C-alpha positions in Angstrom: 10.5 -1.8 8.6 7.1 -2.7 7.4 5.7 0.1 5.3 7.7 1.6 2.5 5.5 4.4 1.2 1.9 5.3 0.3 0.9 4.0 -3.2 -0.6 7.0 -4.9 -2.6 6.2 -8.0 -6.0 7.2 -9.4 -7.5 4.0 -8.1 -5.9 4.6 -4.7 -7.4 8.1 -4.4 -10.9 6.7 -5.2 -10.4 4.0 -2.5 -9.4 6.8 0.0 -13.0 8.2 -0.3 -14.2 4.8 1.1 -11.7 4.8 4.0 -9.3 2.5 2.3 -5.7 3.4 1.8 -3.0 1.7 -0.3 0.7 1.3 0.9 3.7 -0.4 -0.6 5.1 -2.7 2.0 8.2 -4.9 2.4 8.0 -8.4 1.0 8.2 -10.1 4.4 5.5 -8.0 6.0 2.3 -9.7 7.1 -1.2 -8.4 7.9 -0.6 -8.2 11.7 2.6 -6.2 11.3 1.0 -3.9 8.8 -2.0 -3.2 11.1 0.4 -2.4 14.0 2.5 -0.1 11.8 -0.5 1.9 10.6 -1.8 2.3 14.2 1.7 3.5 15.3 2.5 5.8 12.4 -1.0 7.4 11.7 -2.9 6.6 14.9 -5.9 5.2 13.0 -7.9 2.1 14.0 -7.5 -0.6 11.3 -10.5 -2.8 10.5 -9.2 -4.9 7.7 -5.9 -5.4 5.7 -5.7 -7.0 2.3 -2.4 -7.9 0.7 -1.5 -8.1 -3.0 1.7 -9.4 -4.5 2.3 -7.6 -7.8 4.5 -9.8 -9.9 7.5 -8.6 -11.9 6.9 -8.0 -15.6 9.1 -8.3 -18.7 9.9 -5.1 -20.4 11.8 -4.3 -23.7 13.7 -1.4 -25.0 14.4 -2.4 -28.6 16.6 -5.4 -28.5 17.3 -5.1 -24.8 15.1 -7.2 -22.5 14.7 -6.6 -18.8 12.4 -6.9 -15.9 10.3 -4.3 -14.1 10.4 -5.0 -10.4 7.5 -6.7 -8.6 6.3 -5.4 -5.2 3.9 -6.1 -2.4 1.1 -3.7 -1.6 -1.5 -3.6 1.2 -5.0 -2.1 1.1 -5.9 -0.9 4.6 -9.5 -0.2 5.7 -9.8 2.1 8.7 -12.8 2.9 10.9 -15.5 5.1 9.7 -15.0 8.8 10.6 -11.2 8.5 10.7 -8.8 9.7 8.0 -5.1 9.3 7.1 -3.4 12.3 5.6 -1.1 10.8 3.0 -0.1 13.9 1.2 0.6 16.9 3.5 -1.2 20.0 2.3 
């Protein structure tokens, strides 16, 4: 239980062209576990892992205040010439 799902955004698709893929990960995951999970799931050799904690943010709907959930994401760089198919065609 390390990787939740691929994080698909416009910025993430631009990073995919440079062999960098973005994944949402569980809050207790570390770089070593993420590297092993990518190797196991996708069979790609990982060169570098960067982790970002996205904080929760306050949101309002009229008078009602609430919080949007925060999450942890990882940017994974793989070796040149290898690809990860995030969206099956």
